[in-house]
TORKOLDREN-693825 format. One record per residue (C-alpha): y, x, z. Coordinates in steps of 0.02 Angstrom, whole numbers, plus 50000, padded with zeros to 5 digits. Layout:
YXZ...
***
This chain:
502175060348748503925059348839504585047548735506305056648737507255060548596508805068748575510315062748467512215065548470513305055548566514195049048404512495044148350511955035248510513625026648514513355020048330511655015848354512025005848518513324996348411512214992848273512004973748282510944977148465509574984048371508314993148435508595012448352507025021848451508245031548571508285034848745509665041748855509495057348947509635064449109510915076849079512545063849063513555078248974512645079748813512545059748792513915045948790513635033048927512935018248827513875004448911515415012348845514665008548666514364990548684515704981048603516014966648722516674950448615518554947648638518834933948759517224936048866517634934349049516734948049164515354936849246515704934049440513884928749460512374936549389510654932349389509344941649328507784934849319506074947649296504374939049268503224953749301501924956649156502854942349070503134942148892502974929948746501134924448775501464920848960502974909148909502254900348765500624897148842501524888948988502454880348859500914875148762500054868948915501404856848969501414850248788499524847548800499664837948959501004827448896499954823948741498374819648844499644807848939500474797348802499474801148648497604803348717496774791548562497534801248433497124819248357498994821348307499684836448390501234833048477501984850748509502354860848651503674857248794505044870048817505354879248968507264878049021507564896148980506754893848805508384883648765509724899248819510934901348687510494919248662508584926448615508184942948604506714955848617506574971248718505564985648686504714992048841503695009448817504105023048941504005040848942502275042348994501485026948887501815012648767500845002748898502145006449053502105002849215503374991549325504185006849427504725014149248505064998949155506094990449305507155008949305507585004549115508154988349164509064993849332509865009849277509645010649088508575026849081506775031049035505635037949171503625041249197502555027949245502565026949446504345034349456505625023949519507505028249488507245047949446507035055949301505465063949227505795079749335506025069149496507535078849535508895069049460509185051249531509965036749442511205022849499510665006249483511734992449414511494982549591512294997949679513704998049566514264980049587514164981849765515114999249770516284994849634516564978549608516214971149806514804959149751513564953749863511904958049822510214946949835508344954849795507054941949791505074942349752503434933149766502654950449804503074964549936504864967049957504584987149921503314983649775503814993749617505074979449532506154973849678506244993449737506994998449564508464987849618509014997949788507855015149815507535030849720505765038449750504565050749642503095039049672503155019949680501845023649829503085030049960503305012350029503975018150200505215027850110505665013949997505935002550146507025014550227508015012750073507884994750070508834995950239509955009750178510614998650017511524987450130511244974650026511424955950075509864945550060508134950850024506744937350023504984937149978503284944450015502994955350173503354975450165502044986250135501515001050261502964995350363502405006950493502135021350377500445025650292499735033150449500375017150546501325029150681503085026250604504435015850670504344998250615505494995850455505814977650537506374984450677507594997450592508254985550488508744973650636509574989050719510424992050563511214973750575510014964450464509444946150520507404947950499506794930950469504844927750475504804908550475505414894450351506324886150499507324901450541507534904150346508134885150330509444887550463510184904850387511764903950328513074916150262513844918450424512234925950493512654941450380511354953750290509734945850298507714950250266506774935050259504834937650242503794921950185502904913050344501434909550227500904925750170499414927650046498454942749966499174957450001500414950050102501324943249950501834925749950500604912649894500064909749707501024894149664499264885549642498764888649818500554885149890500424871950036501724856650012502764859950155502784879850102504324888449999504224889249827505264904149740506474889849696506984888949871507184905549916508434907849765509154891349823509394899449992509974915749903511404906149816511884898149984512054914750091512694925149939514034912949854515734918849878517494921249797517254939449733515434937749659513674941349673512174949549578510624941849622508734948649550507254937949562505474942549524504074932249481502694946149526501274938949535501434932749363500744950449317499354950149461498694934849399498764943649224497664958549286496364947349329496334937249176496874921449282497474911449150497794895449254498754905649395499714913949249500294897449186500714890149366501694906549424502574905349251503124888249288503614892149453504734905949387505484890949280505894881449420506814894349505507954897949345508384880449367509384884249529510284896849432510584884049291511184869949417512304883649497512804889149312513444871149273514564870649418515234887849375514974890449166516484902949141515754913849277514044914649274512784924849166510964920649180509584933049100507794928449107506634943149033505054952849080504704971249136503064973449016501684961548960500034962249066498164957349010498424956448818498544938648838498064927748676498284909748643496724908548528494784914748547493314918748435492274906148512493514891148490494144897748303495864887148280495634875148414496274875148593495834863848740497294869848854496944853448981495664861049021496634872049144497204857149236495424854949324495824873249397496274871049577496474887549656496854906449612495514919449602496314926949750496144911349864494294910449782493884926949827494604926150011494014907650057492464905049968491624922049905491904930550080490824915950145489564915749988489034934350048489274930050225488144914550228487074920950092487384904749980486284899449849486774899649662486654879749646487724878449798489104889449721488904880549555489494865749664491004873649723491344879749522491304862549467492484857049605493714869649590493644875549407492994859849312491374870649244489764862149250488014860949190487114849349076486194843449244487854833749286487474820249151488814806849192490224820049199489474830449052489544814048935491554811548994491934829648975490734839748862492144853348835491714859049021490024860949006489234878149015488014884448893486454894548918487594909748875488944904648993487584901149136486954915349126488484926849123488824917149290487144920049359487234939349330488934940349398488424931549551487064943049583488274958549556489554949549685488024945349815487274962149806485644958049745485984968649591486924985149620488624987149507488605000849387489945013049338489935010549152490975004848996490024989448996490254984649175492144987549168492414978349000491534963649091492354963549267493704977049286494064980849475493894961549524492464951049595491224949549462490844931849501492774926549520493274934949361491804928449258492364911149311494124911449235493484920949089492354906349031493784893349075494874902548987493874904848837493244886648837495124882548846495524894148678496414907448783495854926448793496454941748888496094958948788496494971648941496494971249143498114982549123499694981849041499994982748856501374988148744501974972648688504014968248681504684956848801505824941648763507694942648830508444924148849510274924548915511434909448945513314910448996514694924949009514214938748882512464931648832512784934748653512514953748676510634950048718510314943948543509304956448441507944967948442508184984048556507624995648692507534989048869508745002148928510064990148822509814977948966510534987049092511894993848956512404975048928512544970349111513584986549143514964983148997515024965149057515314969749223516404983149181515544995549306515635015549290
***
């Protein structure tokens, strides 16, 4: 399925004007046959051209991720204020849930109804569908698409910032400055990052900075030769100002795959996503304007691994970053637009589980103290090296995730919802044996459904804690759910409705009056 439907220019324009509703269309690479959709967007009279645009993308974030974070905060508040009552006090809205405009965007691409980040970010940045794995090129991989960030830079003179909690040449950030046939062309993407001449990059370290074979000239060195200030410590980042010119800021404390830490694992003195946004505002702020794309990339990674605790934590970290934009908006309400959305949903996250029926016990998640990734690197690696016994592993599981056996009599009485059943204990023991190599892993459907591509022990722990909390995942991959689009500021009303994700670009292009 290539997802393309040829429709006439007049029909396309009419469909785009139909209350922002999704009409099942996609734009074609051949611009001569299709009207530019941005020209068909009816911008309300009196709307200012926004000088300051924030586009926040929660990678893998759809309605379930937003709602579970909101419900979790509500459950904690209920526990704090009303612990002796069974009355449900409700959820606690995240800041962007209160935005003036709320829409939904369909995410399918030219490959699948369960798309990837490369194609969906292409839709957001250019307004075009393409194949999964392709960034800002058409399905033939010959025609390149211009991005909204390139357009505001070249046509309006805006400064541009790209921020991500994952690698800066990963698919979503790359879709705002690069054009490649494959998202895995990391070195080429890095070269195009430099060529973009954008003003502020911040986040995780570059993948393959010396090329796939390790023999190419360092992207960091090339960036410095091109006039970028390359910063790799927080002290240097703190001193960075607009006067320093173009900057690439790499997190000092890199974690799995050279990304920024999960917010769960972030040290007290370690910069959060909000800190990088705050610094970005400082160095980008100018009288002409700026466009900032901010990705909460590890929401996706946590959902792939079915780690609900890390999913919630990083979704809340994205909300903290959005607050920096809200604070800026409050100072420039007639000049600022904030859009918060996702590229696709990951994991098939559900609030509800067969084992808890209509009940949820979301405060169980409060017992998780570490992400699956850090547990793998700091604990599981040692288990394998030291041949750690199952009983010792259970002690760590209790300390780090709150799960305990009935033998922990005193604690079991205090919190029976976290006591492992015989069935759950058997699942843990089986996963332990697989992780330790005592039992060989099998290439079977059953094995994949149980563990995916993750450490059997780690993913089994999070599965059990999730399920005891009334949370479930249906996949280790992406799903076809629509994503939320929340907007505040100049032109926000355009983002109401139910539409294709390409309309997010169309609305931005129309509001910014770019060609």
